[in-house]
C-alpha positions, 0 to 999 in steps of 0.5 A: 500500500505504501509504495502504491501511495508513493508512486501516485504522489510522485505523479503530481507536479506540485509535490517534490521530494516524495519519500517514505517507507511503508505507510510513513510517507512525506512530501513537500508541496511547492508554493503553488499549493502550500495550503494543501494541508489546510485544504485536506483538513477543512474540505475533506476531513483528512488529517495529515501531520507536518514537519518544518519547514513545509513537509507534509507527513502522511501516516495513516492507520495500518488498517488503511484500505483501498476505499480510504486510499481512493478517497485520499487521492480523490481529494488530492486530485481535487486540490492539485489538478485544479490548482 
């Protein structure tokens, strides 16, 4: 699941330095979408962690299933493909 998520995140041009192991995943949004963390939380009720200076941490439950992964990427598509 982790590699699937990492591979998909790498397809977004606005994200750089996508990295991780298993379901511990991090990435850096560019300035164009620097508010992505707030939008994920406010518009889609998806909580992500952050690390300084602007890294976003994605650390879901180990019980993460395909439906949740699809919902996450629907939210990411909504934000990043319409930016």
